[in-house]
N, C-alpha and C positions, 0 to 999 in steps of 0.2 A: 504493500500500500504506500509506504514511504517513497519507494522508487517511482511509483506511478505519479505521486504528487510532485516529486522533484522534476520529472519529465514534463509534467503539465505546466509547472511554473516556468521552466526553460522555454517551452513552446509559446506561452503567453507573452513573456518578456521579449523573445525574438520577434514574434508577430507584431508587438507594439512598436519596437524599434524600427522594423521594416516599414510599418505604416507611417510613422513619423518621418522617416527618411524620404519617403515618396510623397508626403503631403506638402512638401515645399513647393511654393509657386514662384515663378521667376518672371520678372518684367524686363524686357529688353531695353537697355539704355544706350548702347553704343555698338558700332560695328567697325572693325578695321579689316580692310581687304588688301592683301598683297597679291597682285595679279601679274600673270604672264600676258604679254601682248597676244592679240588674236592672229588669224591667218595672215601671212605675209607672202610676198613673192619669193621665189627660190633665190638662194644666194648665187645662182648662176644666171640670173635674169637681167644682166646688163645694167642699164641705168636705173631700172626699177628694183634691183636686188635689195631685199630686206624691207621694202615698203609695205605697209598694210594694204591688203587687197580690198576690193569692194565687198567681196563675200565676208572677209574678216570684219569689216565695219558693220555689215548687216548682222552678223552673228553676235557681235559685241553689243549692238543696240538691243537685240533680243535678250541678251544676258542682263543688261541694265533694266529692261522692262520687267523681267522676272524678279530681280532683286527689289524693284519698286513695289511689286505686288506683295512680296513676302514681308518687306519692312512695314508696309501699310497694314497688312494683316496682323502683324505683331505690335502695332501701335506706336512705332517709332516716328513715322511721318504720316501726315494726312494725304489724301488724294490731291494731285496737282501741287505738290509741296514746293514752296519757294523758301528754302532754308534761310534763316537769319545769318548775318555775318558771323563766321567762326563756327557754325554748326557742322559744316562739311568742309573737307579738304581733298582736292585732287592733285596729286603730285606724281610726275612722270620723269623717267630718264629722258635726256634731250635728243631723242631719236624720233623720226616721223612716226614709226610704227607704235611706239609707246605713248606718245602724245595723242596720236589719233585714236588709239584704243581707249584711252581715258576719256577723250571727247565723245566718242560714240557711246560708251557706257553711260556717261553723264546725260547724254541726250535721251537714252532709254529710261534711266532712273529718275531724272529731274527734267522732263522735256520742256518746261516753260521757265526754268530758273536761270538758264544761261550761265552755268557754273564755269568760272575761269580754271584753266588747267595750268598748274604751276610747274615750271621747269627752270633750271638754274644755269645752264650753259647754252652756248650757241648750238643750233641744230647740227647733229652729227658728232658732237663732242661728248665724251663720257662724263657723267656725274658720278663722283666717287661714292655716293650712297648706294648706287646701283651696280657700278663696276669699279670695285675698290683697287686703287694702285697697290702694287706689291711692296711690302716692307722688306728691304734687303735682309734684315735680320731674320726673317722667316723663310727666305727662299730655299735654303738648303733643307730645312725641316719639311717644307712642302714637297720638295722633290723626293726626299727619303720616304715620305708617307705614301707616295704613289707607286703602286705595283702594276707596271704596264704589262709585265709577263702574265699576271693573273687575268687582267682585263682582256688581253689577246686570247688567252685560252678559253675564257668564259664566253667569248663572242665568235668562236670559229664558225658555228652553224649560221649565225646571222650574217657574218661577213661573206660566207659562201653564197648566200642568197642574193646579196647586193651585187656581188661579182657576176653572178649569172644573169641578173636582170639588167645590169648597166654595161657590162663589157669591161669595166675597170678591174684591174688586178692589184691585189695588195702585196707589197713586199714587207714581210713581217719585221725586217730590220728597221723599217721606218717608224715602228711603234716606239723604239727606244731613242728617237730623235726629237721627241716632243719638247717644246720650249714653253716656259712660263712667260707670258707677256709682262713687261714691267709696268705698263701704263694701266693695266686693268686685271681683275681677277679672272683670267682666262688662260687655259692651256691652248697652245697653237699647234694644230696638226701639221705634219710635215709630209711633203712629197706624196707617195701613193696613199697614205692615210688621209691626207687632205682631199685628194681626188675622189676617193671612195666615200668620204664623208659628204662632199658636195653632191655626188651622184645620188646618194641616199636622200639627201635633203630635197633634191629636185623631184625624185620619184614621189616622196611623201606629199609635197605641196601639189603636185599634179593629181595625185590620188584624191586629196581633199577637194580639188577643183573639178573632179569628174573627168579628167583628161586621160587617165589610165585606169585599168581594171585588173587587179591582181587578187589572189586569195587573201583571206584575213591572216592566215599564218605567215604568208610572204610579207604582208605589210607590217606585221608585228616585228619581223626581223629587220625590215627596212627602217622602221621607226627607231629601233634600238641603236642601229648604226648611225642614224642621222643625229642622234644626241649622245654619241659615244663619249665625248669629253664631259658633258654635263652629268651623265649617269655615273661617271666615276667619282663625282663629288660626294656621293652618298657613302663612299668607303673612305673618306678623308675627313674625319672629325676635327682635326687640328686646322686644316685648311678652311673648313666650313666656318669655324669660329672667326678666323681672320677675315674672311670675305663677307660674312653675314653681319658682323658687328655694327657697321654704320646703319644698315637697314633696321636692325633690332633696336638701336638707339632711337630711331625715328618712331618705331612702333611703340616703344615705351613712352615716349613723349606724347604720342597721340592718345594713348590710354589714360594718360594723366592730365590731359588738357581739359580744363573746366568748360562745360558747354558744348564740347565736341560730340556729335552724334554719329558721323559717318566719315571714314577716311578711305581713300582709294589710292594705293601706291602702285604704279604701273612700271614694271621692269621686264625681266627676262626669266627664262627657265632656270638659269643659274641662281637667281635670287631665291626662287622657291626651294631649289634643291639644297642650297647652303643653309637657309633658315630652318628647314625641316631637320637637317642633320645637326646643326648647332643646338637646336632645342631638344634633341634626343627623342624625336618622334619614333614610336614603335613601328615595326614593319607593317605595311598595309597592302591590300590588293585593290585593284581598280577595275570594277566591272564596266562593260560597255565601251571600252576604248582599246585601240591597237597600240597606244603609247604606254610608256613605262614610267611610273612615278610622278612626272609632272606634265600632263598632256597639254596640248596647245590650248591657250585661253584659260588654263586652270587658275584657281584662286585659293590661297590660304585665307580662310575667313575666321576671324577672332570676334566672338560676340561677348559683350559684357552685360551681365544681368544684375538686377537687384532682387535678392531673395525676399520672401515674405517674412524672414527673420531680420531683415534690415541690412544684411551683409551683402558683399559684392562677390559675384561668381563669374566664371568664364567657360566657354566651350570653343573648341577648335575643330575645323573641318576643312576638307579639300573639296571644292566645287568645280566641275568642269563639264563642258558639253560632250555628249556621247558622240562617237564617230559617226553613227547613223544620222544624228541630228545635223551634223556639219554637212555630210555628203548630200543628204536629201533636202537640205534647206528647210528643216522642220521648224515650226513655231516652238519657241521655248516659253512656257508659261506654267501656271499652277497645275494645269491638267497634263502637261508634258514637260516636267521639270528637268533641269540638268542633273547629272549624276552628283551624288554627295556621299563622301566617305568621312566618318568621324576620325579625328586624329587623337591618339593617346600619347601622353608624354611619359617616357620610360622612368619608372621609379617615383612618380608623383601620384599621391593618393586622391582618388575622386571622391565626391560627396554623395554620388548616387550612381545608378546603373547606366545613366545617359552620358557618361564621360564629362560630367561637369566638375570643374575644379574651383577651389577658392581663388579669387582673382589675385590675392596677395601671393599665392604660391606660383601662379603663372608669371607674375611680374618678377618674382625672385628668380625663376628659371631664365627669363629673358635677360635679367641682369647678369646671372652667372655665365650665360653663354657669351658674354662680352669680355670675360676675364681669362687671360692666358698668362701663366707664370706669375700670377699675382698682380698683373697690371691690366687696366682697361685698354682694349684695342681701339674702340671707336673714338 
C-alpha cells in the first residue's frame, strides 16, 4: 500500500509539473532574421554574375508576405503596418544581391512603409560585419583547422556527378592549394577546384530557373559541390567564431535595442553557416530541399517572447523555401508555408518541449561565441 501511495504521489507531482511547464503562454515581442540572399545569376554569367534575378526578387517578396502574415497573426504588427522610427531595421552587405533581397523582402512584409535599406560601403565593397577581414594572428590556426583531405574524401561521389554533368575534371592536388582571402572570411578555390565549383554553381542556378532537368539525387550532389567551401565551415568551430563574431555582435545589439520589433540582416550562406557553428547548433536535417545546411534564401530566425510569468524567452529556427516552391513558382503563404526547422543549441537547457530557451541564456551563448582565448573578437 505504501509503495502504491508513493507511486501515486510521484505521478501527481510529475503531472502537475508537466502541466505547469506547458501552461506558459508566450507573447511575441521581437524578431531578428539573419538571411541569405535569394536566387542570383550564376557566377559564370558575365556582367550579370552574382546579381539577384527577377525570380529571386519574386521569391523574396513572397517570403516577406509570408512573414507579414505570421507577424500579424502573432500580434507583432497590424495589417498594412507603417512601423515607427526605430521599430524595424534592414541592414545588408553592400552587394546588389543582398541589398535587393532586403528591399524585396521589405516590400512583401511592409508594402506601404517604404523601409530604407541600410548599407555601409560602396556597392560591391565588402562590409566587415558580413565578410570579416582575416586577422593575421588567426591565419595559421584557421589553416590547421581545415582538413581538405577529409573534405575531398567525403565528396568523391558528389564530385563525380558534377564531373559527369559538366565535363570538368578535378585534379585532387588542387584541393591542397586552397588560399584564405585576406580581405574577407572566405576560402578561395584554386584551378580545377574553382572550375568544378563554378560549373556546379551554374548547373544549380539553371536548375532553379527551369533551364535544366536532372534527378533530385544528381542535384543534391551538385548543390553540395556548389557550396563546397561554405559547407566546410561547419567543421571549423574556431574559424566560425572568428568570422561570425561581428554579425553576432550586431544580433546582440538588436536584441537589446529598446523599441526594436523586427531586424533583417541580409548577407550570404557563409554568414549563416558561421553563426550556426559558432552558436553550437545541434545537427539538423532539412526536408524539402536539395541543398545542405543553408539553402538558398534561408533565414536564421530568432524570436523573443514575453512569458506569462513576466520573463523573456527565445526560440531559434531555420526558415527556407522548398525546392519545389522555387522551381514551380508557388505562392508562399499561410496555406503553403516555407519549410521551418527548429534549431537547438548544444548543451543549453530548454524550458519546454518546443525548444524555447531563457533569453538570458541565448544572449550569454551569443556573447560566449565572440570570445576566443579570453578576448572578444568582434
